[in-house]
N, C-alpha and C positions, 0 to 999 in steps of 0.2 A: 432563236434567241441563242447568241453565243457567250457560253460562259468565258469569264476571264482565264486566261492562261493561269493562273495563279490558282484559281478555284479548281482548276481541270487537275493540276499538278497534286492538289491538297486529297482532291476525291481520290485520285491514282493511289498515292501515299496512303491513304484510309484503307483502302482495298487490298493492298499487297503487304501492308500491315493483320487484317485480318485474317488473309489468305496464310500467311506464316504461320501464325496463331493456330488456324484450323488444321496445317499439315503437322505443324508440332505433336499437338492434339493428340493424332492419327498415329503417329511415329512412337512417340513417347505414352502416350497414356496405357495404363494396364489393362491386359485382358482378363475380364473376372471371369473368376473358373472356381464357382463353389467354395465362393465367400461371402454367399448370403448370412449377414446378421439380424434380417430383418426379423422380429416378434411377429409371433401367430398366437391368438389366445382362442385357443381352439373350442373351447368351452363356450365363450360369447359367441359362436359362430353355430352352437347347436340352437335349431329353433323349435325342434319338437324333442318334447318328453317321456318317461314314462311314466305320470302320475297316478296315484298318489306315491310317496315316498314314505318307509316307515320311519318312525322316530328310532328306531334300536339302529339304526346304522352305524358302524364301527370302523375306524382307519386300525389295523395291525401294522405297525412298521417296525422291524428290527435289523441292525441292533441300534436300540437310542441314542448309543454312547460310544463312538469308536473312531480309529484312525479311518484317514479320508480315503484310505484303498479300499477298503472292506464294502463289499457286497451291499446293496440293501435287500429286504424283503419287503414287499408290499404287498398290502392285501386288504378290500374291502367285505366285510362282512355285513349280514342283516339285510340286505335289500331284496326286492322279489326275483321271482324265477327269471332271469333273463332280462333284468332292468338295465337302462343305462344309467352310467353315471360319470360324472366329469372329475378328472382328479387335477390339482394345484399344486406347483413347487416351487418355491421362492425362497431368496435368499437376497444379502448385499454383499459389494465386493469391497473391497480397502479404499475407494472411494467415495462409497454410499449408492451405488449404481446397484437397482435392484434387478437382478436375474430371475428369469421365471421361465417354465413351459408348463403347457395343460395339455389336456387329451383327454378323450372320450373312450371309454372301454362298456364292454356288458358283459352282466354277470352271470353265472353258469346256471345250471338250472335249479340249486342251491340256494342262490343266490351272493356266490359268492365272486369275487373279481378277484386275480391273483395276478402280479406285475409281470411276473417271472414264469407266466403259463400262457399267459391272455395278449394277443397282439390290439394292438388298440384300434380303434373306428376311424376315429380322426386326431392324428397329434402331427407334431414336425419331423416325429421318427416313427418306424414304421419295424418294432420288432417285442417280441418278449422279454422286457429286461429293466426291472423295476431301478438296477443303476440308471437308467437312462432319464429316470427323472433329477438327478446331479448332471450326469453329461451333456444333456442337451439344452441344458439352459441358454436362453439369452438374454441381453440389456433389453426389458421394456422400452426405453429408449434408444433408438438407433445409434448404435456407434460403428463406424467403419470395419475396424479390427481391433474389437475389445479383447482386453487379456485378463481374464481372472484369476488372481491373486486373493493371497490371505491378507486379513484388516491388518495385520502388521508384518511388512516383509522382511523386515532383518529377523524378529523374534514370532514365527510364527503363532496365532493363538487359534483357538476353537472357534468355527462360524457356526451360525446355527442355519437348519434347514426348516422353512414350513412349509407341510403339505396339509392339503384339505379335500374331503371328496365333497361336489356340489352339484348340485341341480337345481334348473328353475330360480335362480338367482338367491338361491340359498345355501348355507354352508350345514350339511347333514353331518358332516365329520372332521373334526381336524386335530394334529399331532404336530410335535415339531423333534426333529434330529440332532445332536451337536458329531461335529465332524472335526477331527482332530489333524493338525499337522505332524505332532509331537507325541507322542507314547507318554505314559505317567512316568517317572523317574528317570526322564533320559536328561542330561546334562552338558549345555554348550557353555565352552570357554573360550576368550579371543586368544590367538596366536601372535606373540608379537617378539619373537626371539630367533636367537642364528640365523637371523636375517630373512626367518619365513612369516610369512602375512597369512594370517587365516582362520580359521575357526574347527575346533576339537571337539567330536560330540561323542559321548559314551553313554550308552545301555546301563537301564541299573545294575546291580551288583557289582562283584568282584572279577568275574573272567578268570582267565585270562579269555578275550573275544578275537575272533578274526578282525583284521582292519583293513577299511580302502583309502585310497589316499585317491581324494575327488576333484578332477580337473573342469573347469569350466569350458567356454568356448571363446566366439569372440566377444562376447560382452563385456568380458574382464571384469575386476571384482573379486570380490570372495562370493564363491558356489556355497549358499547356506541350505537350499531347499533337499539336495540330496543328501547331505551328512546327516539331517535330522530325521528323514529317510530311513539312510542305514543305521543310524543308532537305534530306531524306534522297531528295528527287526533284531537288534541283538548283536550289530556290526559296529565298533569303533572306527570313527570317520573322520580324516581330516580333509575341512574344503580348504584348499588354497588356492590362492589369488596369485598369479603370476606375470600380472601388468595391470593396469588401471587404476592401483591405490597406491599411494607414497607408502614407502619410501620408492616402491617397483617403478620400472620405466613405465610410463606412458601410453607407450602402444607395444603391439604385439610383433616386435621386431627383436631378431638377435637376442633374445631368451637363451641363458646358457641349461645344458639339460642336468649340468650339474646341480642346479637348484632342486630340481626334484629329486635327484637321488639324494640330496641331504633332506629332504621333508620324508623320504622313504626309510633313513637312518634313523630319524627323528621319532617315527612311529616305530620303529623298531625297538626303542629304549623305551618304550610307554612300560610300564608294570602291566598295566593291563591288555595289554595286547601279546597276541599269541605270535610269537615270532616268525612259525613257520608258516602261517598264512597271513602274509600281506600282500592286500592286490591293487592295484592301481586300477581306477574308474575313469575315461576322459571322454567326453563329447564332440564329438563337430571338431575344431582345432583341436579340441583340446584332447581328442583320441591320438592328434598326433604324438602330441608329448606323452601320452600312456604310453603306445606303442613304443615309443624309442626309450622311455625310461624303462621298461619290463625288458627291453632287449640290451640295454647295456648294468641293468642290476642285478646282481645276482640273487640279489636277497627278495627279488619281488617272486609271488606263490604264483601269479596268474594275472590274465591280462582282461579289462572287458571295455570295449571299442563300440560307443554308441552313434551311429551314422558320422562311419570313422572315412578318414582316407587313406589310402594305400600308398600314397606319396607325402614328400614332405612339398607345403607349398611357401610361395613368398610370403613377409610379414605386412603388414597391415599400416605401415608408415609407407609412402611412397615419395616422400620431402625431397629422398637422396635416390629416388630410382627405387627400382625392385632389390630386395634384401630378403635373405633368409630369413623363416621365421625362430630358426634355433642355430643354437651353434653348441658345439660340444669340444670340449679339451682348447676349448681360444679360436676354434676354426667354423667359420661358418657350413651348415651343412648343404651339400647341391640341392636346389628346390626347382621349384617348377612355379610358370606364373603364367595370370590366363591376359590375354591381348583385352585395348581398350576397346572401348565400343558403346552404343546409344545405351546401354543398360547402366553404363556407372553415370550416365548424364541423368537419367531417370534415377537413380539411388539418392545423387546429391538434389534432386527436386522433390525428393520426399515420396517419390512414386512406389508402390510396388514392385516390385522386380523378380524375378528368377534367375539364377545366374547359373543353373544347371547345364545351358548348352554352353555358355563361355567353360567352365571347366571341361566339360567330355570336348571339347576340340583342343583344350591344350592339353588335356590326358591322351589325345590320339597321337601325341609324337615324343611322349615322355622316356627319355635315356635311363639307361639300368640303373645310372648313381643317385636318383631322386626318389628309387622307390626304398620303401622302410624295411629294415631287414628282421624282420617280423618271426624269422627263423631262430632267431638266437633265445627269443622268449623261452623260459625255462620253469615253463607249468601250462595251466590249459587256458585257452584264448577266445573269448565268446564275442561275437560280432553281432552287431543289431542295426537295423536297416528297415526302413520301408521304398517300394519301389515307386513310388509317387514322390521321392525327396526333392523338391523343386528350388531348394538351393545348391545342392551340389547332386553327385549319382552316387549314393553312399553304396545304392545297390551292387552298381560297378565295384564301386572299390572292395565292397566285403568277396566279391567274386573275386578277385585279383588277388588278396590277402589269403583266401582257401585257395589259390592255383598255386601261389608263390611256397608255399607250408609245403602242401601235398609233391611239388614237384624237388622241394628237398628234404620230403623224407623227414620230415615232424614229429615228431613221436607222443606229444602231450596231444590231449584230446581239443578236439576246435567243435565249437558249438557255433551255429548261426541261428539267428531269429530275421527273418525278412519276412514282414507281412504285404500283400499285394494291397495295392491303394493306400499305404499309410505313408506319411511325410515327414519330415526331417528331424521333427522335436516330439517328446511328450510328457505328460507327467506322471510321477510316480503314483498322482492321486486320482481318484473319478470326479473329474472338475470340466468343465467343457477345454475342450482341445482347443490349441492353437493352430493355425493356419498362415498367419500371416503377421508380421513384426516387422512394420515400416522400418527401413524400404525393402525386407526382404520377405520374400514370398516361400514359405517353408513349404508348404503342400500337405496333401492327404487328406484324404475324406474324415468326416468326424467320428463313423463306427470305426473304420481302420484305425483310424489313431490311437483309439481306449483299447480297441486290440491289441495293437501293437505295446502300451503302456502295459496292457496283464499278463501279455506274453513274456515280455522282456523282463519284467519285477521277477518273475516265477524262476526264471532261467537264473539271474544274476543271483538269486539268493542260493538255489541250488548249487553253484557254482560254491559262493564264497561260505555260506552255512551247511550246505547238504541240504539245506530244505526248502521247500516252495514255501509261496507267501501265505497263501492259506489254504 
């Protein structure tokens, strides 16, 4: 039996369409790589328990109320010798989603489990670290790339973590701890003056305090998380928006460096600020602005660049073709740009993508004039990066900045914190780390990202205040 020609044509068209879809998926689909957010209930998986369990089991969790960057100490006491016990920790995020982690531990000969001493027998992590009950939480209901944020994003409030000791379907002991994003006495006020848009956070007391100008990255808007963290550790901080908020430009393109210099001057004039200790902090694209501002403003005491760039890149508005992200004295700064590729099509389709290769290819033929003149900075330089930064090669940029400073006889201290296996972004708090913010893959193993946060925060506080965090 012969098919009518129009039927055959339709079948061939359908086959071609399906083939095109499959080919597009093969070409564009993300390559899963340590993005597993699936929840695992290790306690429910435990089939055999060491019954009977004493009625006097206790949970000792300290501190009961603290900043969210303070490590936990967790002990279970009152068990029988070498008895197994389950521990579960859970909380809810800003969207009401339950985040949870669980594991099985074995007591020592005295019936004590100490999470900072004892590795779990079964859990999603394999290290002796009580704070893993905070950083290893995952949404109970699967979410591809969740972001743990405080219950209120603009004014972060405390949240409660519930911790239980369990066995045989029983709750043996339970307690709660409070985790805070802002220390008691910190005040934050909105800034809308002299053309500046931001938030100004002050520690409790009269000062004078060292100060930090905080510059976020390509997300735009007012950075709020880091100013409250700095103020919680005794540092005045101005979180400055430079695009993405009215009346500022809507895109990161042709932003005048004079805007950041004006923000430095604003901080220098604050009565609570020590004018000899004003630093600039910038992350990702904000690192370009931070390094440039420190290079061109004589009042800056030093600079901290997180996941930085060594060069000036194009802005994020290509409606008129590639243009510089920054201007100085009315002129666009020389810049580098990446080539168009399938990665940008993936981004348009909201498929998570790593851009590291794109930036590395562009960097391989970068002319001298696009490199940031970091040697002009008049104070210490702290550079922070992870070797698994999948957004761009910040570890390579860090080495280039170090080499440039060394070649030019830079006389101020240069410090680097580069953590093997860490990614592009980290939080200053002990919360589940982020690896993907669609459509961008940030990279990093969970444990390495937590380590980067700890080491980086200690280094930042030593540079600005002369003291470590904890």
